[in-house]
C-alpha positions as CSV (number, residue, x, y, z in Angstrom):
1,M,42.5,54.8,153.1
2,S,40.1,55.8,156.0
3,I,40.8,57.5,159.2
4,L,38.8,56.8,162.3
5,K,37.6,59.8,164.1
6,T,40.4,61.8,165.7
7,Q,41.1,65.0,167.2
8,G,42.1,68.0,164.8
9,L,40.2,66.4,161.8
10,Y,36.8,67.1,160.4
11,E,34.4,64.7,161.3
12,L,33.4,64.2,157.7
13,F,35.3,64.8,154.5
14,T,33.1,66.4,152.0
15,R,34.9,66.2,149.1
16,K,33.2,65.6,145.5
17,G,30.5,62.9,145.5
18,P,28.9,61.6,148.8
19,S,29.5,64.0,151.8
20,N,29.3,61.7,154.6
21,Q,32.5,59.7,153.9
22,R,35.5,59.2,156.1
23,A,37.7,57.7,153.5
24,T,40.6,60.0,152.3
25,H,41.7,60.2,148.8
26,Y,45.0,58.4,149.6
27,C,46.0,55.0,148.5
28,A,45.9,52.1,150.9
29,G,49.2,51.9,152.7
30,C,50.1,55.6,152.0
31,G,51.6,57.4,155.0
32,H,49.8,60.6,154.6
33,G,46.8,59.7,156.3
34,I,48.9,58.7,159.6
35,V,50.9,62.0,159.6
36,H,47.6,63.9,159.3
37,K,46.3,62.1,162.3
38,L,49.5,62.9,164.2
39,I,49.3,66.6,163.3
40,G,45.7,66.9,164.1
41,E,46.1,65.2,167.6
42,A,49.0,67.5,168.3
43,L,47.1,70.8,167.5
44,V,44.3,69.8,169.9
45,E,46.6,68.4,172.7
46,L,48.6,71.5,172.6
47,G,45.5,73.8,172.3
48,V,46.7,75.5,169.3
49,Q,44.1,74.3,166.7
50,E,42.3,77.5,166.5
51,R,45.3,79.7,165.7
52,T,46.8,77.3,163.3
53,L,47.1,77.8,159.6
54,F,47.7,74.7,157.3
55,I,49.3,75.3,153.9
56,S,48.4,72.6,151.5
57,P,50.7,72.7,148.3
58,V,50.5,70.8,145.0
59,G,51.0,66.8,145.5
60,C,49.4,64.0,146.7
61,S,48.4,66.3,149.8
62,V,46.6,68.8,147.8
63,F,43.2,67.9,149.3
64,C,44.5,68.7,153.0
65,Y,42.0,71.3,153.5
66,Y,39.3,68.6,153.2
67,Y,40.9,66.7,156.4
68,M,42.7,69.3,158.7
69,N,40.1,71.1,161.0
70,A,42.4,74.2,160.9
71,G,42.7,77.4,159.0
72,N,43.9,76.1,155.2
73,V,45.7,78.1,152.5
74,Q,46.1,76.6,149.1
75,V,49.3,77.5,147.3
76,A,51.0,77.0,144.0
77,H,53.6,74.2,143.5
78,G,56.6,74.6,145.6
79,R,55.6,78.0,147.1
80,A,54.4,76.9,150.5
81,P,57.7,78.5,152.1
82,A,56.9,81.8,150.5
83,V,53.2,82.1,151.6
84,G,54.1,80.6,154.8
85,T,56.7,83.5,155.3
86,G,54.0,86.0,154.5
87,L,51.6,84.3,156.9
88,A,54.2,84.2,159.8
89,R,55.5,87.6,159.4
90,T,51.9,89.2,159.3
91,L,50.0,87.1,161.7
92,N,52.2,87.2,164.7
93,K,50.2,84.8,167.1
94,K,49.3,82.2,164.5
95,I,51.0,78.9,164.0
96,V,52.0,78.2,160.4
97,I,52.3,74.7,159.1
98,S,53.8,74.0,155.8
99,Y,53.1,70.6,154.6
100,Q,55.0,69.3,151.3
101,G,55.9,66.1,149.6
102,D,59.3,65.6,148.1
103,G,58.5,66.5,144.5
104,D,56.9,69.8,146.1
105,L,59.6,70.7,148.5
106,A,62.9,69.3,147.2
107,A,62.4,69.9,143.4
108,I,60.4,73.1,142.4
109,G,60.3,74.6,145.7
110,F,63.9,73.6,147.1
111,N,65.3,77.3,146.8
112,A,62.1,78.7,148.6
113,T,62.5,76.0,151.3
114,F,66.3,76.9,151.8
115,Q,65.8,80.6,151.9
116,A,63.0,80.4,154.5
117,A,65.1,78.1,156.5
118,N,68.1,80.3,156.2
119,R,66.0,83.1,157.4
120,G,64.8,81.1,160.3
121,E,61.0,81.8,159.5
122,N,58.4,80.8,162.3
123,I,57.3,77.9,160.2
124,A,56.8,74.2,161.1
125,V,57.6,72.3,157.9
126,F,56.6,68.7,157.6
127,F,58.3,67.2,154.5
128,I,56.8,63.8,153.3
129,N,59.7,61.9,151.8
130,N,58.6,58.7,149.7
131,G,61.2,59.4,147.3
132,I,59.0,59.6,144.2
133,Y,56.4,61.9,142.4
134,G,53.3,60.1,143.9
135,M,50.5,62.1,142.4
136,T,51.4,62.5,138.9
137,G,52.3,58.9,137.9
138,G,55.5,57.9,139.7
139,Q,58.2,60.1,138.1
140,M,61.7,60.1,139.6
141,A,62.0,62.9,142.4
142,P,65.1,64.6,143.9
143,T,64.9,62.0,146.6
144,T,64.6,58.7,144.4
145,L,67.2,56.3,145.6
146,L,69.9,55.1,143.5
147,G,68.7,52.3,141.1
148,Q,65.2,52.9,142.0
149,K,62.9,52.3,139.0
150,T,60.4,55.0,138.2
151,A,58.3,56.0,135.3
152,T,61.1,58.3,134.3
153,S,64.2,56.2,135.3
154,P,62.6,52.8,134.1
155,Y,66.3,51.3,134.4
156,G,66.8,52.8,137.8
157,R,68.2,55.8,138.8
158,D,71.8,56.3,137.3
159,P,74.1,59.0,139.0
160,L,76.1,59.7,136.0
161,T,72.9,61.0,134.1
162,M,70.4,61.6,136.8
163,G,72.7,62.6,139.9
164,Y,72.7,61.5,143.3
165,P,69.4,61.7,145.9
166,I,69.4,65.0,147.6
167,H,69.4,64.9,151.5
168,I,67.3,67.8,152.4
169,S,67.7,67.6,156.2
170,E,71.3,67.5,156.0
171,V,71.4,70.4,153.4
172,L,69.4,72.5,155.8
173,N,71.5,71.5,158.9
174,Q,74.3,73.5,157.2
175,L,72.3,76.6,157.9
176,H,72.7,78.6,161.2
177,A,69.0,79.8,161.5
178,P,66.9,76.4,161.9
179,V,66.1,75.6,165.5
180,Y,65.0,72.0,165.0
181,I,65.6,69.2,162.2
182,E,64.7,65.6,162.7
183,R,64.3,62.6,160.3
184,V,61.6,60.2,161.1
185,S,59.4,57.5,159.6
186,V,55.9,56.0,159.7
187,A,56.6,52.6,158.3
188,D,56.0,50.8,161.6
189,T,54.3,51.4,165.0
190,P,57.5,52.0,167.1
191,R,58.3,54.6,164.1
192,I,55.1,56.2,164.2
193,M,55.5,56.9,168.1
194,K,58.8,58.6,167.4
195,T,57.1,60.7,164.7
196,K,54.4,61.8,167.0
197,K,57.0,63.4,169.4
198,A,58.9,65.1,166.4
199,I,55.5,66.4,165.3
200,R,54.7,67.9,168.5
201,K,58.2,69.2,169.2
202,A,58.1,71.1,166.1
203,L,54.7,72.7,166.8
204,E,55.6,73.5,170.4
205,I,58.4,75.5,168.8
206,Q,55.8,77.4,166.8
207,R,53.6,78.0,169.8
208,D,56.5,79.7,171.5
209,S,57.4,81.5,168.4
210,K,61.0,80.3,168.6
211,G,61.8,79.9,164.9
212,Y,62.1,77.2,161.9
213,A,61.4,73.7,162.5
214,F,61.7,71.1,159.9
215,V,60.6,67.4,160.3
216,E,61.3,64.8,157.3
217,I,59.1,61.8,157.4
218,L,59.9,58.8,155.3
219,S,56.6,57.6,154.2
220,P,55.7,54.4,152.1
221,C,54.1,54.4,148.7
222,P,52.6,51.1,147.9
223,T,51.2,52.2,144.6
224,N,54.4,53.6,143.0
225,F,56.5,51.2,144.8
226,K,54.7,48.4,143.0
227,G,54.2,46.4,146.2
228,T,51.8,45.5,148.9
229,T,51.4,47.9,152.0
230,L,53.7,45.4,154.0
231,E,56.5,45.4,151.0
232,A,56.3,49.0,151.0
233,A,56.7,49.6,154.6
234,Q,59.7,47.1,154.5
235,F,61.1,49.2,151.5
236,C,61.1,52.3,153.8
237,I,62.9,50.4,156.4
238,N,65.3,48.3,154.8
239,E,66.4,50.6,151.7
240,M,65.2,54.3,152.3
241,E,66.8,54.5,155.9
242,K,70.2,53.4,154.3
243,E,70.1,56.3,152.2
244,Y,68.2,58.8,154.7
245,P,69.0,57.3,158.3
246,L,66.7,58.3,161.1
247,S,68.0,60.9,163.5
248,C,67.6,64.2,165.0
249,L,70.2,66.4,163.3
250,R,69.4,69.4,165.5
251,D,67.3,70.6,168.5
252,R,68.3,74.0,169.9
253,S,64.6,74.5,171.2
254,A,65.6,74.8,174.9
255,E,68.3,77.4,174.3
256,V,66.6,79.5,171.9
257,Q,64.5,82.6,173.0
258,T,61.1,83.5,171.9
259,K,61.3,85.7,168.7
260,P,59.8,89.4,169.3
261,E,56.7,90.0,167.4
262,M,56.9,92.0,164.0
263,P,56.6,95.5,164.2
264,P,53.1,97.4,164.1
265,R,54.0,98.8,160.6
266,V,54.0,95.2,159.1
267,Q,50.6,94.0,160.3
268,A,47.9,91.4,159.1
269,H,45.2,93.9,158.1
270,D,47.4,95.6,155.6
271,F,47.6,92.5,153.5
272,F,44.7,90.2,154.5
273,P,41.6,92.2,154.9
274,L,39.4,88.9,155.5
275,I,40.9,88.5,158.9
276,S,40.4,92.4,159.8
277,D,38.0,93.5,162.4
278,S,37.0,96.5,160.1
279,N,37.2,96.8,156.3
280,E,37.6,100.7,156.2
281,V,40.5,102.9,157.0
282,K,40.7,106.6,157.6
283,T,42.8,108.8,155.5
284,S,44.9,111.6,157.3
285,N,41.9,113.9,156.7
286,E,39.5,111.4,157.8
287,S,37.7,111.4,154.4
288,K,36.6,108.3,152.7
289,V,37.9,107.9,149.3
290,P,36.0,105.7,146.6
291,T,38.1,103.1,145.1
292,K,39.7,104.0,141.8
293,H,41.3,101.8,139.6
294,F,44.3,103.3,137.4
295,K,46.1,101.8,134.4
296,F,49.3,103.4,133.1
297,S,50.9,102.2,129.9
298,G,53.7,103.0,127.2
299,F,57.0,102.1,125.8
300,G,59.7,101.0,128.2
301,G,61.8,104.1,129.1
302,Q,59.0,106.5,129.0
303,G,58.6,106.5,132.8
304,I,55.4,104.7,133.0
305,L,56.4,102.7,136.2
306,S,57.9,105.8,137.8
307,L,54.5,107.6,137.2
308,S,52.6,104.9,138.6
309,H,55.1,104.4,141.7
310,V,55.0,108.0,142.7
311,I,51.0,108.0,142.7
312,A,51.1,104.7,144.6
313,Q,53.6,106.1,147.2
314,A,51.7,109.3,147.4
315,A,48.3,107.4,148.3
316,Q,50.3,105.3,151.0
317,T,51.7,108.8,152.5
318,A,48.0,109.9,152.6
319,G,47.1,106.7,154.7
320,L,45.1,104.9,151.7
321,H,45.1,101.6,150.9
322,V,47.0,101.0,147.5
323,S,48.2,98.4,145.3
324,W,50.8,98.6,142.5
325,L,51.2,95.9,140.2
326,P,53.8,96.5,137.0
327,T,54.0,94.4,134.0
328,Y,56.9,94.9,131.3
329,G,58.7,93.2,128.8
330,P,62.3,92.0,129.0
331,E,63.7,94.9,127.0
332,Q,65.4,97.8,128.8
333,R,64.0,100.2,126.3
334,G,61.4,100.1,123.7
335,G,59.4,97.2,124.9
336,S,55.9,97.6,126.4
337,A,55.3,98.7,130.1
338,A,52.2,98.8,132.0
339,C,51.2,99.1,135.6
340,S,47.9,98.6,137.5
341,V,47.2,100.8,140.7
342,I,44.5,100.7,142.9
343,I,43.7,103.6,145.6
344,S,41.0,103.1,148.3
345,S,40.1,104.0,151.8
346,K,38.7,100.2,151.8
347,H,41.0,97.2,151.8
348,I,41.9,95.9,148.5
349,G,41.2,92.3,147.4
350,S,43.1,92.0,144.2
351,P,45.8,94.3,142.6
352,E,44.5,93.3,139.1
353,V,42.8,96.1,137.0
354,V,40.7,94.9,134.1
355,S,38.4,97.9,133.7
356,P,40.2,101.2,134.5
357,N,38.4,104.2,135.8
358,V,41.5,106.3,134.5
359,L,43.7,105.1,131.6
360,V,47.1,107.1,131.1
361,V,48.8,106.0,127.7
362,M,51.9,107.4,126.0
363,N,51.8,105.3,122.8
364,Q,49.4,103.9,120.2
365,P,49.8,100.1,121.0
366,S,48.8,100.8,124.6
367,Y,45.9,102.9,123.5
368,E,44.7,100.1,121.1
369,R,45.2,97.4,123.8
370,F,43.5,99.0,126.8
371,A,41.0,101.8,125.5
372,P,38.2,99.4,124.9
373,A,38.2,98.1,128.3
374,V,37.7,101.7,129.9
375,P,34.1,101.6,131.4
376,Q,31.5,104.1,130.9
377,N,32.1,107.4,132.8
378,G,36.0,106.5,132.7
379,V,38.6,108.9,131.6
380,I,41.5,108.5,129.0
381,L,44.4,110.8,129.3
382,Y,46.7,110.2,126.3
383,D,49.6,111.8,124.8
384,S,48.5,114.2,121.7
385,H,50.5,112.4,119.2
386,I,48.4,109.3,119.3
387,P,45.6,108.9,116.8
388,V,42.6,108.0,118.8
389,D,39.9,107.9,116.1
390,K,40.5,104.4,114.9
391,V,39.9,102.6,118.1
392,P,36.2,102.9,119.4
393,V,35.7,103.5,123.2
394,K,32.6,103.0,125.2
395,E,29.8,105.5,125.2
396,G,30.4,108.2,128.0
397,V,34.3,107.6,128.1
398,R,36.1,111.2,128.3
399,L,39.0,111.3,126.0
400,I,41.5,113.9,127.2
401,S,44.5,114.8,124.9
402,F,47.6,116.4,126.5
403,P,51.1,116.8,124.5
404,A,53.1,115.6,127.6
405,I,56.2,114.6,125.4
406,E,56.1,117.9,123.6
407,M,56.0,119.8,126.7
408,A,58.8,117.9,128.3
409,N,61.0,118.4,125.1
410,Q,60.2,122.1,125.1
411,M,61.2,122.6,128.7
412,G,64.4,120.4,128.1
413,V,63.9,117.2,129.7
414,P,62.8,114.9,127.2
415,K,62.5,111.7,129.8
416,A,60.0,113.9,131.9
417,G,56.7,113.3,130.0
418,N,55.6,111.0,132.8
419,T,56.0,113.9,135.1
420,A,53.9,116.3,132.8
421,L,51.2,113.7,132.9
422,L,51.4,113.7,136.7
423,G,50.6,117.5,136.8
424,A,47.9,117.2,134.3
425,M,46.2,114.2,136.3
426,A,46.5,116.4,139.5
427,A,44.8,119.7,137.5
428,L,42.0,117.2,136.2
429,D,41.3,115.8,139.8
430,L,41.9,112.3,138.7
431,I,43.7,111.4,141.7
432,P,42.1,111.6,145.1
433,L,45.2,113.2,146.5
434,S,46.2,116.9,147.1
435,K,48.7,118.7,144.8
436,D,51.1,119.2,147.7
437,I,51.3,115.5,148.6
438,L,51.9,114.5,144.9
439,L,54.6,117.0,144.7
440,N,56.4,116.2,147.9
441,T,56.3,112.4,146.9
442,L,57.7,113.5,143.5
443,E,60.7,115.5,145.1
444,K,61.4,112.4,147.3
445,S,61.5,109.9,144.4
446,F,64.5,112.0,143.1
447,K,66.2,111.8,146.5
448,S,69.6,113.7,146.5
449,K,69.2,114.9,142.7
450,H,68.0,118.2,143.7
451,A,68.5,120.0,140.2
452,V,66.4,117.2,138.4
453,A,63.8,117.3,141.3
454,E,63.5,121.0,140.6
455,K,63.2,120.6,137.0
456,N,60.5,118.1,137.3
457,R,58.7,120.5,139.7
458,L,58.7,123.2,136.9
459,I,57.3,120.9,134.5
460,F,54.6,119.4,136.8
461,D,53.5,123.2,137.6
462,A,53.7,124.0,133.7
463,A,51.3,120.9,132.8
464,F,49.0,122.0,136.0
465,R,48.7,125.3,134.4
466,W,48.2,124.3,130.8
467,I,45.2,122.2,131.9
468,K,43.8,125.0,133.9
469,D,44.3,127.3,131.1
470,Q,42.4,124.8,128.7
471,A,39.4,124.6,131.0
472,K,39.1,128.3,131.2
């Protein structure tokens, strides 16, 4: 399929191979190219092209970013609504388009779509329904018609074993929040004209920040329908429209008011540094803090996640950028637990910590796993009971033994070894935060448990003094 030069699309589609082509990757007779053209023209006609973010999922439309001359975000299978929610909530003045096929939206991504619609997110969803998994070989989709033969239903879809086709528009129409829901088609010219109006309506709703708009578009798939382009179009008209009648199920756009912008505490620069005017943030004392990567690890139940969370919360209180990424097994107690924390006065691109500047470990398996990754001039703070001589570390890595578990037991709070480690880290200046901020955050973490908070403060102070005494 090729698309003549049109507004809203790139002039050339620079995919792999020749860079001067106008042919898309879609099969001849596919409806995707038509819908692309209609969306591109609507963006330009409404004057919103420069503030539009187009979300491309997994499916036949996976290469949308080669065609749509707008902001583009590639997302995982079925996760367009989740990413769209984040974009719409943090980029208040952007128009967010979620473009998905029936395998992507109605199967793996159905719940994400349902919940986004139920919340009334500011997203325009264009749902391409061709009744089949087009990209991966023509398997049965949730929208496949009864009796329709596919790669995984060679004798036709049987409702007794395969269920019935899912009517996504009707399902969403049960919800209160959506502003606009319509089902259209691109099977012939009159239907294409109605589809153009529906697409424009959905984008007008986004332009005016009125809420969730959903347009289902019946589209022919000649390759998987096993017919000519004309036969595929006729199948849409004669068969698909019996199951999925074309209609506007809901249009409340005239009565709905413009949604207010999200409050300043949730802004784009907190999550998307690439669109920020500045890549630096001032802390409460206007100092610049170098980026520090932390890794905390131990058994589940040792308070590893609580320790890392207190530090992350304290950094956030101090006005720093921070990321907190926990990983843990299914066991409530005794399994492995680890957490990556990054603190910086600059924006953080990824929460993953591969080479921690500071490694804090409470058991031997964690030491064996993470110690070799600590870079030169890094620090490993480990509980004294861990034998460390059998695991080599890089030259220049500082090893610090500290009796966290023993100290907590002696003070009558066996589960507070994590608090002892927090005090030790503060005394060693491993955290770019003041002692007062750390203590205040620690106390807040216990909320109304004043007795527990006081015991943990005592353990923090004892660990702090222990380290200072050792230094002397």
